[in-house]
N, C-alpha and C positions, 0 to 999 in steps of 0.2 A: 504494500499499500504506499502510495506517495502522495496522497492528498486526502483531507477529511474536512467536512464542514458541518456546522451545527448552529441552530439559533441560540441566541443568548438573551437574557434579560439585561437591563442597564446595570443592575447590581452585579450580576455575573461577570459583565465586561470590566467592571471596576475591580472586581476580585482577581480576575485574570491578569490584569495589568501588574498588580501587586505581586502576583505569583511570578510573572515573567522577570519582574526586577529582582526578586529574590533569587530567581534561578541564573541570573547573570546574562539575560538576554540584552541585546543592544537595540535602542529605539531609533527610528528614523522616520521622516514624514513620508506619507504616500496618499496620493489622492483618493478621496471618498472613504477614508478609514478614520476610525476613532484613534487607532494606534496600529503601528507596524513594527514588529520586533524580529531580530534574527539572533541565532546562536549556532555556530558552526554551519552546517548546511541545512538547518531547519528554520522555517520562517512561520511566523504567526501573525496573521492580519485580522483585525475586527473591524468590520465594515459598518459605516453609519446606518445603511439601510438594514433593518431588522431589529437590533444589530445581530450580526452573525460572525462566527469565527471560521476563518479558513487556515488550515494547517497544511504546509506543504514542505517537501524535501526529504531529507534522510532522517529516519527515526521517527516518523509520523505515528506509527502504531504504538511504540513505546511511550511516547509523550501523551497521547490520548488515554491509554490504558492506565498509566501510573501517575499522571499529573492533571489532565484536563477532566476526565470523568470522575475520579474520586473526590478531587479537591475543589472543583468548580461546578460540574454538572450534577454531581451527587448520585450518579447511576452509572452502572456498568452495561454499555450496549455493544461496544465493539467486540466482535468475536462471538456474541451471544444472540446474533440475528435470528437463529433457528428458535430460540426460546421467546424472543419478543414479537417476531414477525414470521411464524412458521409458514404462513401462506405463500410467501414469496419463493419458497423452495419447491413448492408443489407445481407439477407440470402446467404451464400455461403460456399463452401468447400475450406479449405486450405490443400495443400499437399507439404510435404517436405521429405528429406532423410537423413539419417546418415550411414556413413561407406564407402561411395564410393571412398574416398581417402586413406582409411586405409588398409594396407596389410593384417593384421590379421582381422578376424571377419566377420560378415554378412553384407549384404546391407539391410538396414531397410527403408522402405517407409511408412509413416504414414499420416493419413488425419484427420481433425477435422472439423466438421460443426459449424458454428456459425450463429446466428440471433441477433437481438438487445439485448435480454436479456443475452445470453450467452456471447456475446462480452463484455458487461459491467462487467459481473462477472470476466472474464479473465483479462480485464484491470486493475480492482481494486485489483486482487490477484498478479499483478506484473508480468504477463506473458509477456516475451520478447524472441527474437530470442535465441536459445540455445547457439550460438557461443559467446553471450554476458555473459554467466553464466560459471564460473570457477569451481564451486563446484558440485561434483556428488550427494551429499546430497540435494543441492538445486533443481537440476534437478529432482530428484525423488520426493521431496515434491511437486514441481509445477506440475509434471505429475500426481500426485494423485489428486490434486486440478483440473486439467483440466478434468480428468475422471469424477469426482463428478459434476463439474459444467455443462458438456456437455451432461448430461442425457443419457450417452451411445452412443452418436453420434460421435464416434471416430472410426478409424480403423488402423490397423497395419499389414502390409505384411513384414514378416522377411524371407529373402532369405539366408539360411545358406551357408557357403562357398562351400560345396559339390554340392549344387543345383545351387548356383551362377556360378560356373565354367561350369556346364553342360549347363546352359541357355546362358552363355557368348559364349561358343563354338556354340551354335545354332544361337544366334543373331549376332555374330560376331562384335558387336559394343555396347559400353556402353550406348549410347543414346537410342538405340532401346530397350535395356534391361530396362532402366529407364522408357521409355514411357510405356512398358508393365506393370511394377510395378505401375506406377502412375494410369494407366487405372483400374488395379484391385482394387486399394483403392477406386477410384472414383466410380466404379461399385458396390462395397460393400456398401458404404455410401449411394448411391442412392437407394439402395434396402430398406434402413431404412428411407430415406427422398427423395422420388421421386420427389417431386415438387422443388428440389433445382435448381435454374437456371444457376449457374455458378460455375466453380472450378478455383482456382488461385495457381500457383506455380511459383517458380524461373525459370528464362530463362535458359534452358539447350539445347534445340533443336527446330526445327521447330514443331509447336503444332500439326502438322499432325502425328508426331511420336506417340503422345498419342491417337489422334482421331482414327488413323487407328487400335489401339488396343482395342478400346471400343467395347462392345458387346451391345445387344438390350437395356439395361437400360440406357446407356450412350449416345446414339446417338444425343440427343436433347440438352444436357448440352453445354453450352458456355465454351470453354477451353480458359483460359487466362493465359499467361506467361508474366513476367516482370523482369527486373533486381531489385534486392533488394526486392523481394516480401515478405521477412522475416519481413518487416516493418509492414505488415498486421497481425492482431491479430490471424487470423485462421491459417496462415502459420506458425507463431511464435509458436503456441500452437502445430501444427504437428511436428515442428522441435524438441520441448522438448519430445514429445512422442517417436519420432524415436530415439533420442539420449538416452534415458532411456533404450530402448530395446537393443540398440547396447551395451551400457556399462554393462548391466546385462548379455548378452550373453558372453562377454569377460571375465567377472568375473567367471562365471560358468565354462566355458571351461578351464580357467587358473587353477581352483582348481582341475579339472578332470586330467589335464595333469602333474600337479605339476610343471608347467613352466609359468611364467608370459607372457601373450600375450598382449603386449603394443600396444598403438594407433600410427597411423602415418606410417611413413617409415624411422624412425631414425636408426642410427647405432645400437642402442640397439635392435630394431626390427629385423635387419638383424642377429645380434648375436644370438638371440633366435631362429630365423629360422634356423641357421646353427646347433644349439643345438638339435632341433627337428628332423632334418634330420639324425644327428648322431645317435640319439636314435632309431628312428623309420623308417628310410628310406625316400627318396624323396617323395613318394606317400602320406605321412602322410601330406604334405603341402595342398594337395587339400582338406582335410577335415576341415582346419582351416584358410586358406588363399586364397586370390584371385590370382591365379597362372599366369594370364596374366600380373601381374606387373613385372617389370624388376627384382625385388628383388628375384622372384623365379628362374629367370634364373641365376642370380648372386650366388644364394645359391646352385643350383643343374644344372649347365649348361649342363650336358649331358642328363638330364631328361625333362627340360623345355626349350623351344627354346626361343631366344630373341624376344621380341615383335616387331611387324612391326611398321612403323611410323604411328602416330595417323591419323585416318580418319578426315579430316576437315568437318566443318558444311555444306559447299556447296556440298560436296561429299555425306553427309547424305540427303540433299535435293534432289540431283539427283537420289539417290538410291530409294527414296520414289516415284518418278515419274515413275520409271520402272515397 
C-alpha cells in the first residue's frame, strides 16, 4: 500500500498535527491543505475540504496501523476490511462512469468484477475512488494494476461525442442513456462471468432504468444502487478504468485538433469551444462535445437550441411506467 485517505473531524486534524510534530515530521505549505508534513519518504496532507487526510509514500501501512488509527481515529480498519465490510469480498460487478459532467469528451462507463482474491489485491494496491486521485499518472498506473489483478474481468464502453449526441437525441434523457450504458457493461461482464449474482453502482436513477435495458444475460442479476457506492472496491476500480479511458481520449483528440480540450465546463472550456467553432464551424462541436449542454447553445446559439429544464427523477420513474 502506498496511499491511504480518510475523513477527519476538525478536532482530529488538530490532534494529528500535534502527533506529527511529536514524531518529528517537517511541515511545509501546500495549496488547499490545512497542513502538509513529511518525514523520510512518507507524507501526510490534511486537506481543507472535508477535512480529510491523505497519507502517501513509504511506510503508509505502518503509520496508519500504529499511529493514525489507534491515536487519532480510534478504530482499527486497515487490514480488517473483511470484518467491517464483508460484502466487498463477495462476488459482484462494480460499475461507474466518467465524463458525464464534462462538455468535451466521451461518456465512458466501466465495470470490474471482483471476488475475495481480486478484492484483496485491489485493496493492497491502494485502489480508491478516482475522484480522490489528483494525478493522471497515478490513474494510469492503478488502471494497469486493476487490469492485471482482475484477470481480464473488466469492461469499458466508450461512447464518443458523435455517438453520444445521437443516443441522447434518441433517449432524450441522460439517466436513460446511462442506464443503457450500464446495462451493456453488465451484459458484457456476465458473458465472461455468468454466475455473478449482483452489480453495484452509484445512485443515479430508478434501478429499473438499467433493468429495462438488460438483455438475456442480465435478466437474473440483482441490480443494486446506493449513494457513495464508490466506497466499494469494485466500483472504485471501475471509476479508475473509466477515468483513464476518458483522459486518454481527450489527450488524443487534443493532439489531432491542435487545440486543448479541457475538462469540466470552465471559462477556458467555453473559450476553446468558441475557437473550435471559429475554425471549423458549429457542426464541429458534435464530434468532440456533448451538445445538449448549455455551453453549446452559448457558443453557437443559432445552431444549438437552449436546453429544456432538467427532467426530474419522479418524471423518469413515471415515464418508465408508461
